[in-house]
Every structure is written in C-alpha cells, then in structure tokens.
mmCIF file of the C-alpha atoms, coordinates in Angstrom:
data_MODEL
# 
_entry.id   MODEL 
# 
loop_
_atom_site.group_PDB 
_atom_site.id 
_atom_site.type_symbol 
_atom_site.label_atom_id 
_atom_site.label_alt_id 
_atom_site.label_comp_id 
_atom_site.label_asym_id 
_atom_site.label_entity_id 
_atom_site.label_seq_id 
_atom_site.pdbx_PDB_ins_code 
_atom_site.Cartn_x 
_atom_site.Cartn_y 
_atom_site.Cartn_z 
_atom_site.occupancy 
_atom_site.B_iso_or_equiv 
_atom_site.pdbx_formal_charge 
_atom_site.auth_seq_id 
_atom_site.auth_comp_id 
_atom_site.auth_asym_id 
_atom_site.auth_atom_id 
_atom_site.pdbx_PDB_model_num 
ATOM 1  C CA . MET A 1 1  ? -1.985  -4.145  5.506   1.00 0.00 ? 1  MET A CA 1 
ATOM 2  C CA . ASP A 1 2  ? -0.653  -1.541  3.145   1.00 0.00 ? 2  ASP A CA 1 
ATOM 3  C CA . THR A 1 3  ? 2.316   0.753   3.768   1.00 0.00 ? 3  THR A CA 1 
ATOM 4  C CA . GLY A 1 4  ? 2.577   -0.290  7.403   1.00 0.00 ? 4  GLY A CA 1 
ATOM 5  C CA . LEU A 1 5  ? 2.574   3.263   8.725   1.00 0.00 ? 5  LEU A CA 1 
ATOM 6  C CA . THR A 1 6  ? -0.681  2.995   10.671  1.00 0.00 ? 6  THR A CA 1 
ATOM 7  C CA . LEU A 1 7  ? 0.080   -0.466  12.015  1.00 0.00 ? 7  LEU A CA 1 
ATOM 8  C CA . THR A 1 8  ? 3.566   0.587   13.119  1.00 0.00 ? 8  THR A CA 1 
ATOM 9  C CA . PHE A 1 9  ? 2.095   3.567   14.980  1.00 0.00 ? 9  PHE A CA 1 
ATOM 10 C CA . ILE A 1 10 ? -0.583  1.439   16.672  1.00 0.00 ? 10 ILE A CA 1 
ATOM 11 C CA . GLN A 1 11 ? 1.881   -1.332  17.470  1.00 0.00 ? 11 GLN A CA 1 
ATOM 12 C CA . ASN A 1 12 ? 4.278   1.141   19.146  1.00 0.00 ? 12 ASN A CA 1 
ATOM 13 C CA . MET A 1 13 ? 1.430   2.714   21.099  1.00 0.00 ? 13 MET A CA 1 
ATOM 14 C CA . LEU A 1 14 ? 0.216   -0.675  22.354  1.00 0.00 ? 14 LEU A CA 1 
ATOM 15 C CA . ARG A 1 15 ? 3.743   -1.908  23.180  1.00 0.00 ? 15 ARG A CA 1 
ATOM 16 C CA . ALA A 1 16 ? 4.167   1.117   25.447  1.00 0.00 ? 16 ALA A CA 1 
ATOM 17 C CA . HIS A 1 17 ? 1.639   -0.598  27.743  1.00 0.00 ? 17 HIS A CA 1 
ATOM 18 C CA . GLN A 1 18 ? 3.885   -3.691  27.877  1.00 0.00 ? 18 GLN A CA 1 
ATOM 19 C CA . PRO A 1 19 ? 1.385   -6.401  26.866  1.00 0.00 ? 19 PRO A CA 1 
ATOM 20 C CA . LYS A 1 20 ? 2.406   -10.030 27.354  1.00 0.00 ? 20 LYS A CA 1 
ATOM 21 C CA . SER A 1 21 ? 1.990   -10.536 23.618  1.00 0.00 ? 21 SER A CA 1 
ATOM 22 C CA . LEU A 1 22 ? 0.896   -8.600  20.573  1.00 0.00 ? 22 LEU A CA 1 
ATOM 23 C CA . LYS A 1 23 ? -0.063  -10.161 17.249  1.00 0.00 ? 23 LYS A CA 1 
ATOM 24 C CA . ILE A 1 24 ? -1.184  -8.655  13.943  1.00 0.00 ? 24 ILE A CA 1 
ATOM 25 C CA . ALA A 1 25 ? -4.002  -10.279 11.998  1.00 0.00 ? 25 ALA A CA 1 
ATOM 26 C CA . ALA A 1 26 ? -4.932  -9.005  8.533   1.00 0.00 ? 26 ALA A CA 1 
ATOM 27 C CA . LEU A 1 27 ? -7.215  -10.346 5.853   1.00 0.00 ? 27 LEU A CA 1 
ATOM 28 C CA . LEU A 1 28 ? -5.286  -8.666  3.018   1.00 0.00 ? 28 LEU A CA 1 
ATOM 29 C CA . ASP A 1 29 ? -1.608  -7.788  2.694   1.00 0.00 ? 29 ASP A CA 1 
ATOM 30 C CA . LYS A 1 30 ? -0.142  -5.537  -0.026  1.00 0.00 ? 30 LYS A CA 1 
ATOM 31 C CA . VAL A 1 31 ? 3.530   -6.326  0.522   1.00 0.00 ? 31 VAL A CA 1 
ATOM 32 C CA . SER A 1 32 ? 4.613   -4.326  -2.549  1.00 0.00 ? 32 SER A CA 1 
ATOM 33 C CA . ARG A 1 33 ? 3.428   -1.074  -0.879  1.00 0.00 ? 33 ARG A CA 1 
ATOM 34 C CA . ARG A 1 34 ? 5.242   -1.604  2.405   1.00 0.00 ? 34 ARG A CA 1 
ATOM 35 C CA . THR A 1 35 ? 7.368   1.321   3.603   1.00 0.00 ? 35 THR A CA 1 
ATOM 36 C CA . GLU A 1 36 ? 7.736   0.141   7.208   1.00 0.00 ? 36 GLU A CA 1 
ATOM 37 C CA . PRO A 1 37 ? 9.377   -3.144  8.234   1.00 0.00 ? 37 PRO A CA 1 
ATOM 38 C CA . ILE A 1 38 ? 6.256   -4.804  9.609   1.00 0.00 ? 38 ILE A CA 1 
ATOM 39 C CA . ARG A 1 39 ? 4.588   -8.101  8.855   1.00 0.00 ? 39 ARG A CA 1 
ATOM 40 C CA . GLY A 1 40 ? 1.424   -9.789  9.952   1.00 0.00 ? 40 GLY A CA 1 
ATOM 41 C CA . ASP A 1 41 ? 1.405   -12.814 12.202  1.00 0.00 ? 41 ASP A CA 1 
ATOM 42 C CA . TYR A 1 42 ? -1.819  -14.060 10.656  1.00 0.00 ? 42 TYR A CA 1 
ATOM 43 C CA . VAL A 1 43 ? -2.494  -13.043 7.048   1.00 0.00 ? 43 VAL A CA 1 
ATOM 44 C CA . GLY A 1 44 ? -5.338  -14.272 4.892   1.00 0.00 ? 44 GLY A CA 1 
ATOM 45 C CA . PHE A 1 45 ? -4.155  -13.284 1.420   1.00 0.00 ? 45 PHE A CA 1 
ATOM 46 C CA . GLU A 1 46 ? -1.266  -11.424 -0.160  1.00 0.00 ? 46 GLU A CA 1 
ATOM 47 C CA . ILE A 1 47 ? -2.622  -9.222  -2.951  1.00 0.00 ? 47 ILE A CA 1 
ATOM 48 C CA . PRO A 1 48 ? -1.062  -7.037  -5.663  1.00 0.00 ? 48 PRO A CA 1 
ATOM 49 C CA . ASP A 1 49 ? -1.119  -3.245  -5.500  1.00 0.00 ? 49 ASP A CA 1 
ATOM 50 C CA . GLU A 1 50 ? -4.694  -2.783  -6.725  1.00 0.00 ? 50 GLU A CA 1 
ATOM 51 C CA . PHE A 1 51 ? -7.594  -0.900  -5.178  1.00 0.00 ? 51 PHE A CA 1 
ATOM 52 C CA . VAL A 1 52 ? -10.033 -3.403  -3.686  1.00 0.00 ? 52 VAL A CA 1 
ATOM 53 C CA . VAL A 1 53 ? -13.597 -2.944  -2.437  1.00 0.00 ? 53 VAL A CA 1 
ATOM 54 C CA . GLY A 1 54 ? -16.268 -5.068  -0.848  1.00 0.00 ? 54 GLY A CA 1 
ATOM 55 C CA . TYR A 1 55 ? -16.526 -7.106  2.342   1.00 0.00 ? 55 TYR A CA 1 
ATOM 56 C CA . GLY A 1 56 ? -16.343 -3.900  4.383   1.00 0.00 ? 56 GLY A CA 1 
ATOM 57 C CA . LEU A 1 57 ? -13.867 -2.044  2.165   1.00 0.00 ? 57 LEU A CA 1 
ATOM 58 C CA . ASP A 1 58 ? -15.322 0.971   0.377   1.00 0.00 ? 58 ASP A CA 1 
ATOM 59 C CA . PHE A 1 59 ? -14.646 3.689   -2.163  1.00 0.00 ? 59 PHE A CA 1 
ATOM 60 C CA . ALA A 1 60 ? -16.381 7.007   -1.427  1.00 0.00 ? 60 ALA A CA 1 
ATOM 61 C CA . GLU A 1 61 ? -18.925 5.187   0.763   1.00 0.00 ? 61 GLU A CA 1 
ATOM 62 C CA . HIS A 1 62 ? -19.833 2.775   -2.052  1.00 0.00 ? 62 HIS A CA 1 
ATOM 63 C CA . TYR A 1 63 ? -19.295 -0.972  -2.576  1.00 0.00 ? 63 TYR A CA 1 
ATOM 64 C CA . ARG A 1 64 ? -18.797 -1.732  1.129   1.00 0.00 ? 64 ARG A CA 1 
ATOM 65 C CA . ASN A 1 65 ? -21.675 -4.209  1.206   1.00 0.00 ? 65 ASN A CA 1 
ATOM 66 C CA . LEU A 1 66 ? -20.431 -6.415  -1.628  1.00 0.00 ? 66 LEU A CA 1 
ATOM 67 C CA . PRO A 1 67 ? -20.215 -10.003 -0.388  1.00 0.00 ? 67 PRO A CA 1 
ATOM 68 C CA . ASP A 1 68 ? -16.832 -10.479 -2.114  1.00 0.00 ? 68 ASP A CA 1 
ATOM 69 C CA . ILE A 1 69 ? -13.569 -8.583  -2.380  1.00 0.00 ? 69 ILE A CA 1 
ATOM 70 C CA . CYS A 1 70 ? -13.263 -7.104  -5.868  1.00 0.00 ? 70 CYS A CA 1 
ATOM 71 C CA . VAL A 1 71 ? -10.735 -4.984  -7.740  1.00 0.00 ? 71 VAL A CA 1 
ATOM 72 C CA . LEU A 1 72 ? -12.124 -1.551  -8.518  1.00 0.00 ? 72 LEU A CA 1 
ATOM 73 C CA . GLU A 1 73 ? -11.196 -0.895  -12.125 1.00 0.00 ? 73 GLU A CA 1 
ATOM 74 C CA . SER A 1 74 ? -10.713 2.559   -13.613 1.00 0.00 ? 74 SER A CA 1 
ATOM 75 C CA . GLY A 1 75 ? -13.542 4.248   -15.411 1.00 0.00 ? 75 GLY A CA 1 
ATOM 76 C CA . PRO A 1 76 ? -13.931 4.566   -19.205 1.00 0.00 ? 76 PRO A CA 1 
ATOM 77 C CA . GLU A 1 77 ? -11.618 7.605   -19.293 1.00 0.00 ? 77 GLU A CA 1 
ATOM 78 C CA . SER A 1 78 ? -8.585  5.287   -18.861 1.00 0.00 ? 78 SER A CA 1 
ATOM 79 C CA . GLY A 1 79 ? -9.108  3.843   -22.277 1.00 0.00 ? 79 GLY A CA 1 
# 
C-alpha cells in the first residue's frame, strides 16, 4: 500500500456491489506516503518511503525475480 489512491478506488468500486465483507491484505505498507484515509486489515510489514524491488516488484521490468525484497539504491550519479 502506498498513497491509497488505487485501493480507495477499488474499494469503492467493490462496495458498490454490496459484499458481505471486504478486507484489504497487503505485504508492504508505506504509511508515510498515504494521501487517502485507508488502512489494511492484514499487513505484513510497514516500510519507510524507499523504492523496493524483488518478490514480484520490479523497476523497468528488472529485479522482479529476486527472492527477497530489496531497497533499490540510486546510481553512482547521486554521490
């Protein structure tokens, strides 16, 4: 979960169908980036505002197959 914009949209769309219950499960939660008042019912880890890759998360189609979640650090141009 990041800003919450996408999840809020999806949650509203699903609630329009009046389900008996609706829960949010997320492996990672970046609370510091939240712009919408939404929270997960089942959250694996709260993480800082860093760009992460691996375990299905990618950057430009790379790093998706890493077996771990890793922080993608800036290149050498950042000093």
